[in-house]
VOGU-3710 file (C-alpha; in Angstrom, 3 decimals, decimal comma):
1> mqalkqqkpr> 0,183/-0,159/-0,142  2,976/2,304/0,794  4,821/1,990/-2,396  1,241/2,013/-4,241  0,814/5,520/-2,370  4,383/7,005/-3,474  3,409/5,746/-7,078  0,783/7,656/-7,506  2,888/11,559/-7,571  4,905/9,930/-10,298
11> lllpmigflv> 1,986/8,964/-12,397  -0,163/11,941/-11,843  1,868/14,451/-13,931  2,451/12,039/-17,492  -1,159/10,778/-16,925  -1,754/14,487/-16,996  -0,152/15,104/-19,861  -1,374/12,295/-22,201  -4,579/14,075/-21,195  -3,900/17,006/-22,489
21> lviwglaatr> -1,871/15,591/-25,296  -5,448/13,847/-25,973  -7,769/16,344/-25,993  -5,114/18,760/-28,126  -5,097/15,912/-30,099  -8,647/15,797/-30,798  -9,366/19,662/-30,853  -7,153/19,950/-34,000  -8,853/17,541/-36,055  -11,769/19,399/-35,125
31> nledstefqm> -10,151/22,805/-36,432  -8,298/21,338/-39,338  -8,452/23,852/-42,095  -10,558/22,061/-45,048  -7,966/23,173/-47,307  -4,179/22,623/-48,214  -2,396/24,703/-51,194  0,911/23,063/-52,628  2,309/26,629/-54,536  5,175/25,571/-56,606
41> sdrrvtpflq> 7,223/28,300/-56,398  7,536/27,264/-52,606  10,736/24,765/-51,377  9,079/23,648/-48,902  6,252/21,435/-50,494  9,628/19,520/-52,620  8,963/16,637/-49,860  5,449/15,964/-51,012  6,002/15,732/-54,475  7,707/13,341/-56,723
51> gfyapetatd> 8,667/13,896/-60,526  8,994/17,579/-60,295  11,920/19,717/-61,545  12,663/22,930/-59,500  11,100/26,021/-59,141  11,249/27,792/-62,652  9,700/31,596/-63,378  8,631/32,528/-66,854  8,800/35,801/-68,570  5,680/37,632/-66,997
61> gttyrwtngl> 6,169/36,622/-63,182  4,312/33,182/-63,107  6,068/30,376/-61,108  5,561/26,973/-61,670  7,184/23,657/-61,858  7,440/21,178/-64,953  6,679/17,466/-64,466  8,773/14,832/-66,014  5,688/13,261/-67,456  4,459/11,330/-64,473
71> gviqaqsira> 4,133/14,310/-61,382  2,896/12,948/-57,744  1,777/15,504/-55,508  1,384/13,573/-51,720  -0,370/14,387/-48,557  -1,014/12,310/-45,122  -3,640/14,374/-43,164  -4,481/13,347/-39,859  -7,950/13,362/-40,048  -9,635/10,707/-41,740
81> tthalwrvsv> -11,383/11,565/-45,005  -14,255/10,410/-46,860  -14,465/13,102/-49,572  -11,981/15,391/-51,127  -11,781/17,787/-54,110  -8,111/18,404/-55,431  -8,550/21,612/-57,639  -4,728/22,151/-60,043  -3,697/24,795/-62,424  -1,503/23,500/-64,927
91> aasptplaly> 0,109/26,777/-67,468  -0,210/26,433/-71,186  1,458/24,147/-73,042  3,165/24,948/-76,227  1,367/21,513/-77,918  -1,778/19,964/-77,669  -1,922/17,211/-74,977  -3,539/14,723/-73,699  -2,796/14,652/-70,662  -3,887/12,586/-67,480
101> ldglqvlhqq> -5,475/13,231/-63,870  -5,692/10,226/-61,795  -6,583/8,716/-64,860  -9,229/11,220/-65,645  -8,115/12,056/-69,470  -7,839/15,739/-71,134  -7,112/17,951/-74,011  -5,192/20,180/-72,644  -3,288/23,282/-74,352  -4,569/26,518/-73,060
111> rriyqvigat> -4,138/27,030/-69,345  -7,100/25,332/-66,803  -7,626/25,097/-63,415  -9,255/21,628/-63,263  -10,771/20,584/-60,395  -10,946/16,308/-59,476  -12,819/14,258/-57,126  -10,101/12,266/-54,987  -9,839/8,988/-54,499  -10,789/7,679/-50,908
121> pswtgahelr> -7,913/7,387/-49,242  -6,697/4,277/-47,138  -6,884/4,474/-43,065  -3,205/6,290/-42,870  -5,171/9,397/-44,035  -3,164/9,280/-47,592  -4,221/11,441/-50,420  -2,746/11,060/-54,157  -2,700/13,207/-57,277  -1,156/11,733/-60,461
131> intipfadpn> -0,586/14,343/-62,910  0,892/11,878/-66,394  0,982/13,061/-69,664  3,688/12,148/-72,675  7,128/14,057/-72,131  8,308/16,085/-75,048  12,264/17,630/-76,000  13,177/20,870/-76,124  15,584/21,378/-78,413  16,754/24,029/-75,593
141> eerllgvrvt> 17,667/21,774/-72,796  18,090/18,108/-72,421  15,568/17,532/-70,112  12,306/15,591/-70,920  9,768/18,051/-70,118  5,372/17,166/-69,308  3,465/20,169/-68,271  3,949/23,433/-66,006  2,063/22,920/-62,807  1,428/26,077/-60,888
151> datlvqsggr> -0,215/24,971/-57,824  -2,172/23,101/-56,238  -5,357/23,377/-53,181  -6,368/19,740/-51,630  -9,782/20,310/-50,344  -11,558/18,004/-47,913  -14,900/18,127/-46,713  -16,243/15,511/-43,493  -14,289/12,789/-41,448  -13,629/14,452/-38,277
161> lpalfwlgsv> -12,420/11,934/-36,417  -8,265/11,659/-36,292  -6,736/8,918/-38,764  -5,841/5,492/-37,213  -2,497/6,124/-38,774  -2,292/9,234/-37,218  -3,698/8,518/-33,754  -1,261/5,385/-33,323  1,565/7,301/-33,986  0,389/9,251/-31,453
171> fvilaclvts> -0,161/7,225/-28,675  3,377/5,744/-29,637  4,951/8,994/-28,519  2,698/9,226/-25,413  3,865/6,121/-24,398  7,651/6,695/-25,118  6,819/9,880/-22,664  5,677/8,898/-19,995  7,547/5,623/-19,862  10,734/8,167/-19,731
181> alvlgwgmgg> 8,442/10,482/-17,192  7,758/7,249/-14,665  11,749/6,893/-15,114  12,972/9,842/-14,030  10,159/10,538/-11,682  7,320/13,173/-11,926  8,874/16,612/-11,664  11,344/15,560/-14,089  8,920/14,169/-16,183  6,992/17,065/-16,180
191> vvgatviaal> 9,399/18,508/-17,901  9,828/16,332/-20,342  6,246/16,216/-20,966  6,115/20,378/-20,850  8,934/19,772/-24,089  6,380/18,413/-26,270  3,638/20,027/-25,450  5,377/23,184/-26,238  6,920/22,082/-29,316  3,597/20,612/-30,649
201> itssaplldv> 2,267/23,857/-30,505  5,036/25,336/-31,560  4,557/23,332/-34,627  0,574/23,438/-35,002  0,565/25,285/-38,343  3,026/22,585/-40,228  1,664/19,634/-37,531  -2,200/20,558/-38,449  -0,956/20,864/-42,823  -2,739/18,328/-44,229
211> raagtwmftl> 0,665/17,224/-46,622  2,473/16,950/-43,941  1,181/15,835/-40,305  0,617/12,064/-41,198  4,033/11,878/-42,330  5,874/13,171/-39,793  4,182/11,938/-36,633  4,836/8,425/-37,954  8,483/9,261/-37,736  8,750/10,563/-34,820
221> agiavllpvs> 6,622/7,567/-33,262  9,332/6,117/-34,613  12,384/7,910/-33,344  10,918/8,129/-29,882  11,004/4,766/-29,076  14,998/5,241/-28,412  14,072/7,862/-25,433  13,088/6,006/-22,689  15,601/3,313/-23,619  18,336/6,199/-23,435
231> vwglqrwvpr> 16,801/7,889/-20,168  17,201/4,038/-18,298  20,232/3,320/-19,944  21,829/6,720/-18,718  19,703/7,838/-15,549  22,476/5,739/-13,230  25,304/7,911/-13,947  23,765/11,156/-14,740  21,828/13,709/-12,718  18,037/13,184/-13,145
241> ilmtgwagll> 18,386/16,802/-13,793  20,499/16,912/-16,517  18,550/13,403/-18,467  15,840/15,711/-18,523  17,356/18,414/-20,339  19,064/15,705/-22,569  16,148/14,470/-22,759  14,163/17,231/-23,620  16,313/19,102/-26,013  16,726/15,462/-27,838
251> lvrlwgisyp> 12,488/15,455/-28,150  12,892/19,133/-30,103  15,684/18,125/-31,954  14,049/14,408/-32,885  11,161/16,668/-33,744  13,126/19,363/-36,650  14,821/16,564/-38,368  11,324/14,102/-38,544  8,948/17,147/-39,838  8,905/16,140/-43,883
261> gfeghdyrih> 9,812/19,750/-45,692  13,486/19,492/-43,163  16,561/18,077/-44,498  19,926/20,428/-43,342  21,587/22,564/-45,337  24,756/20,381/-46,608  22,965/17,024/-46,752  23,055/16,798/-50,344  27,244/16,718/-49,964  27,105/14,018/-47,658
271> lrrlsdfrsg> 24,575/12,097/-49,298  27,094/12,033/-52,970  29,978/11,154/-50,905  28,091/8,348/-49,224  26,896/6,860/-52,746  30,254/7,183/-53,652  32,832/5,318/-50,739  29,546/2,794/-51,554  31,769/1,836/-54,583  34,547/0,777/-51,851
281> iwtmsahpye> 36,551/3,648/-51,959  38,346/3,959/-48,569  39,253/7,963/-49,096  38,792/10,711/-51,435  39,442/13,938/-52,151  37,452/17,249/-52,266  37,904/21,117/-51,935  35,792/21,797/-48,634  35,342/25,402/-47,512  37,758/25,212/-44,966
291> fgrresvilp> 41,192/25,006/-45,208  41,593/27,299/-47,678  39,360/26,173/-50,475  42,476/23,721/-51,318  42,227/19,870/-51,298  41,452/17,958/-48,807  41,073/14,766/-47,633  37,304/12,873/-46,958  37,522/10,200/-44,741  35,147/6,852/-44,436
301> lfyrvadgia> 33,671/5,825/-41,099  30,853/8,141/-40,837  29,694/7,063/-43,622  30,280/3,525/-43,364  28,019/3,717/-40,153  25,735/5,571/-41,759  25,185/3,495/-44,830  24,460/0,554/-42,049  21,418/2,227/-40,389  20,410/3,131/-43,873
311> svlgthlamh> 19,327/-0,335/-44,388  16,845/0,273/-41,641  15,927/3,647/-41,032  16,767/5,067/-44,667  19,302/7,680/-45,413  18,074/10,830/-44,780  16,808/9,679/-40,697  19,634/7,536/-40,314  22,399/10,246/-41,235  20,729/12,744/-39,403
321> lliicaetsv> 19,663/10,605/-35,829  23,662/10,144/-35,865  24,507/13,488/-35,624  21,736/14,040/-33,245  22,386/11,845/-30,909  26,235/12,362/-30,956  25,659/16,515/-30,415  23,174/16,236/-27,816  25,505/13,655/-26,432  28,514/16,186/-25,441
331> alvvwfilrr> 27,231/17,599/-22,348  27,208/14,061/-20,697  30,747/13,289/-22,006  31,199/17,120/-19,683  29,726/16,613/-17,147  31,868/13,476/-16,725  35,346/15,269/-17,390  34,256/17,839/-14,485  33,411/14,987/-12,007  37,061/13,696/-12,602
341> vrfaprtali> 38,601/16,910/-12,217  36,643/17,148/-8,645  34,324/19,806/-10,221  31,159/20,302/-7,226  28,227/17,840/-8,654  25,535/21,818/-8,930  28,829/23,291/-10,768  29,398/20,256/-12,845  25,280/20,551/-13,632  24,512/23,893/-13,984
351> aallvllmpl> 28,107/23,994/-16,441  26,794/20,713/-19,023  23,214/22,586/-18,734  24,972/25,510/-20,863  26,995/23,215/-23,073  23,896/21,532/-24,280  21,853/24,665/-24,907  24,979/26,774/-26,705  23,480/28,290/-29,411  26,524/26,978/-32,065
361> stsvlywsfm> 25,459/23,338/-31,832  22,246/24,159/-33,023  24,288/26,443/-36,109  26,440/22,881/-36,407  22,952/20,877/-36,729  20,907/23,224/-39,359  24,101/23,292/-41,286  24,743/19,004/-41,239  28,732/18,809/-41,136  27,687/15,122/-40,139
371> qqicahvvif> 31,901/14,163/-40,219  32,941/16,832/-37,995  29,741/16,295/-35,069  30,590/12,568/-34,861  33,528/12,663/-34,335  33,607/15,859/-31,871  31,380/13,764/-29,484  34,284/11,087/-29,753  37,364/13,717/-29,126  35,798/14,576/-25,683
381> aiayltihgs> 35,653/11,237/-24,817  38,838/10,610/-25,626  39,730/13,957/-23,171  37,380/12,016/-20,431  39,707/9,057/-21,072  43,508/10,650/-20,851  42,331/12,057/-18,190  41,325/9,648/-16,205  44,549/7,954/-16,528  43,894/4,378/-15,585
391> rravwvagvl> 45,243/1,300/-17,637  42,143/0,362/-19,651  41,043/4,285/-20,295  44,755/4,464/-22,110  43,747/2,266/-24,532  40,160/3,121/-24,893  41,259/6,419/-25,999  43,867/4,873/-28,500  41,033/3,545/-30,399  38,774/6,266/-30,149
401> lavvalthig> 41,733/8,586/-31,720  42,044/5,549/-34,327  38,093/6,789/-34,887  38,373/10,513/-35,329  41,892/10,314/-37,158  38,920/7,938/-39,976  35,885/10,656/-39,498  37,078/13,869/-40,357  40,200/15,771/-40,293  40,149/18,409/-38,761
411> etfiaviwya> 38,961/16,872/-35,882  41,349/14,766/-36,043  44,293/17,648/-35,398  41,686/18,795/-32,530  42,389/15,885/-31,011  45,887/15,169/-31,011  46,671/18,876/-29,804  43,938/18,248/-26,963  45,168/15,057/-26,236  49,044/15,780/-25,774
421> airlaepdrf> 48,110/18,778/-24,021  46,334/17,250/-21,451  49,251/14,047/-21,381  52,162/16,293/-21,263  50,165/18,286/-17,641  50,695/14,460/-16,284  52,661/14,735/-13,197  55,029/11,632/-14,344  55,603/13,065/-17,958  58,500/11,339/-20,153
431> qkswwvrtlp> 58,958/8,871/-17,529  58,890/5,144/-18,610  55,435/4,811/-17,041  54,060/7,790/-19,282  55,580/6,120/-22,524  53,480/2,895/-22,228  50,631/5,099/-21,251  51,495/7,011/-24,798  51,535/3,856/-26,467  48,503/3,485/-27,460
441> aalagvavsp> 47,936/6,328/-29,557  51,141/6,366/-30,997  49,510/2,455/-32,714  46,694/4,486/-33,436  48,538/6,890/-35,761  50,192/3,744/-37,573  47,293/2,375/-37,718  45,921/5,336/-39,868  48,626/6,907/-41,603  48,428/4,865/-44,428
451> lywsffgslg> 45,435/7,183/-45,293  46,619/10,733/-44,492  49,628/9,403/-47,182  48,539/10,869/-49,889  47,072/14,232/-48,187  50,288/15,067/-46,227  52,126/13,997/-49,478  50,860/17,197/-51,347  51,035/18,955/-48,435  54,922/18,679/-48,921
461> anattivqps> 54,904/19,034/-52,825  53,017/22,256/-52,647  54,515/23,454/-49,345  54,335/27,526/-50,817  50,438/27,478/-50,736  50,634/26,367/-46,855  51,601/29,909/-45,576  48,587/31,770/-46,699  48,596/35,389/-44,094  46,313/37,826/-45,466
471> gqqilnqmqv> 47,011/40,627/-42,453  43,728/42,466/-41,481  41,281/40,901/-43,080  41,843/37,737/-41,235  41,657/39,231/-38,154  38,385/41,166/-39,194  36,599/37,727/-39,362  38,975/35,792/-36,646  36,918/38,592/-34,572  32,840/37,752/-36,832
481> aftiglaplp> 34,006/34,087/-35,764  34,192/34,501/-31,998  31,508/36,740/-31,666  29,425/34,404/-33,152  30,796/31,725/-32,165  30,592/32,063/-28,318  26,937/34,029/-28,541  24,702/34,660/-26,641  27,650/35,426/-24,012  29,312/38,546/-25,347
491> lvaagivvll> 32,927/39,118/-26,399  34,532/39,912/-23,237  32,311/38,304/-21,002  33,771/35,244/-22,719  37,300/35,934/-22,046  36,889/37,096/-18,392  35,374/33,803/-17,328  37,441/31,838/-19,299  40,257/33,615/-17,315  38,666/33,172/-14,051
501> llwhnprlti> 38,636/29,093/-14,888  41,959/28,961/-15,962  42,725/30,642/-12,286  41,013/28,040/-11,061  41,467/24,986/-12,476  44,371/25,167/-14,367  44,887/21,082/-14,875  41,324/21,398/-16,804  40,940/24,839/-18,213  45,418/25,035/-20,369
511> pwlsvvtvfv> 44,778/21,939/-22,341  41,052/23,050/-23,779  42,091/26,322/-24,273  45,269/25,114/-25,993  43,336/24,080/-28,421  41,720/27,336/-29,424  45,553/28,640/-28,606  46,968/26,755/-31,076  44,573/27,004/-33,948  44,595/30,599/-33,986
521> gvelvtraqv> 48,344/30,613/-34,555  47,876/28,670/-37,638  44,689/30,381/-38,727  46,359/33,773/-38,977  49,494/31,485/-40,851  47,629/29,054/-42,959  44,315/30,211/-43,276  43,087/26,586/-42,646  40,295/27,560/-40,538  40,014/24,446/-38,079
531> rylytgaplv> 36,908/23,996/-36,597  38,293/24,934/-33,105  35,704/27,135/-32,099  33,335/24,723/-31,949  36,010/23,197/-29,028  36,176/25,879/-27,805  32,591/26,871/-27,174  31,734/24,667/-24,626  34,683/26,008/-23,013  33,303/29,073/-22,463
541> avalgwcisp> 29,908/27,251/-21,536  31,904/25,756/-18,541  33,735/28,750/-17,409  30,156/30,559/-17,567  28,979/27,998/-15,052  31,673/27,981/-12,718  31,016/31,831/-12,520  26,947/31,516/-11,882  27,241/28,535/-9,713  27,178/29,839/-6,093
551> lwrkgfaarl> 24,657/31,870/-7,032  22,526/29,765/-6,164  23,302/29,187/-2,222  22,531/32,892/-2,078  18,999/33,116/-1,991  15,253/32,914/-4,364  16,862/36,358/-6,361  20,138/34,888/-7,092  18,852/31,593/-7,933  16,553/33,240/-10,290
561> lvvlvvgyig> 19,391/34,848/-11,534  21,039/31,832/-12,554  18,221/30,139/-14,102  17,443/33,240/-16,787  21,505/33,198/-18,032  20,318/28,950/-18,604  16,633/30,009/-20,400  18,131/32,649/-22,051  20,540/30,700/-23,739  17,752/28,120/-24,247
571> wvsgalwida> 16,058/30,122/-25,660  18,308/31,214/-27,907  19,163/28,286/-29,358  15,480/27,041/-29,326  14,542/30,621/-31,539  17,421/28,848/-34,010  16,407/25,426/-34,281  12,749/26,605/-34,560  13,269/28,811/-37,245  15,370/26,912/-38,865
581> vlgwqkprid> 12,982/24,041/-39,322  9,923/25,883/-40,272  11,237/29,032/-41,637  13,672/27,528/-43,530  15,865/30,019/-41,848  20,102/29,339/-41,822  21,561/30,460/-38,577  24,801/31,816/-38,954  27,857/29,497/-38,636  31,392/32,350/-38,984
591> glth> 32,524/30,404/-35,968  32,798/27,434/-38,124  33,914/28,489/-40,953  33,781/32,289/-41,626
//
């Protein structure tokens, strides 16, 4: 009986959240708009089109998309609609042609608006319009062309109950939410629940958009299963509040990547590389923006892992899921590092929460620096293991150094400098035991060296191009980079808190700060643009956390100030993510690549 009484408070808030979401979902279906437009000039409709080329604009200003002979417009409703009407505007055709709209044949030449009664959707709530014609060849271009579609509208009537496909997805998400809440406890579970509700309400406009809702909910439901499993696996090592922040932010980021209109900025580049790596090669050369547009080596490990997961989840979801989980987990590793160097639990907690919420993380996720993001969390794990110093830890660190060296060349440089700085700070440096602990890293370097021979050989052959100083221009760029990369903390304040942390804990700060210092010098001399600020921003977050954590003991007003600081940084990061996902607004990345 006593156990049951203790369980009731833990169940109460999740059940309230469950009820709120159910009521909200039913209300959403009742208030659903009766029509949904597909403007072909809007690139956000691209995920719902098949067989269409990119948007174009005619001389009179009309925007349209050519079909390639068979164009398909798809929608996934969140309510079961028994009747639907499609209205589609088709521009004039240069020659008369037979046009089929869901099997209905018309003779088309002049611009017209056609209305077609849609087929009864399945229990999933799926709608589809097929626009078919025999394609023709234009002498002025290589494409086969069908017809020019300017816009389409799906008009629904009847059917106010939710589609089973959508409703089932909602219940899967709610089950994952309640399970996570029970593991975390009712208080922390309430925070996770509030995060989910806030995300759903924030996205109410696209969620109620018939063309996206069903697919979005189904994909999110599949990913959400990972949440309670991860929470259960990590709760014994990580504080409950940090687990709650991690789980909430993971939900928000999963919500973003699972939205049908989302596509990371560099995703197509990585997709092309993935295709190339499938041919069996182990490295390739490219001219990325970093390294002053000079040729660089592209490494295989991220693409090999992503390819394996893609066979189960699909390529888009697999690649983005990897970077979301990696980036969100950096804060957990930072927690372990801070506890290892004897930070107080509350200080380590506040610092890790700030690392979790830094806006630069949001920016790098939108821009999809996929290799770098996955290697980034590994270099923090290397730092922890190197500080740990046990025999097993140094061997695992050696293996992880090889992992980074197989993933991203810039992060490899950072990992080597950070590892070396930590090792040089050890009290028994250059003694026999110290050299023994260095052996795993040396073996890792020998193991991966064949992948780098051609790259370093080309650098040696073109040594005159390595040094590319540019004076005042690069200084101005670096000032902007630091300002954006450390936002929203002002640059002077960031410097002050880092200096204070350096005075308090040089064992942690000197090796970490050495990474930024070394690559500032490299940048000035070579314009190599190794993304060191992505490593420096968490150091600033840790320093800020150390500075504000003593305020927690100063009373209510001081605690409120700490909450406001953490909340403001989280709000900036969240706003960037929502704008990027829903509004296609690119967050600035000057702190990464200028």
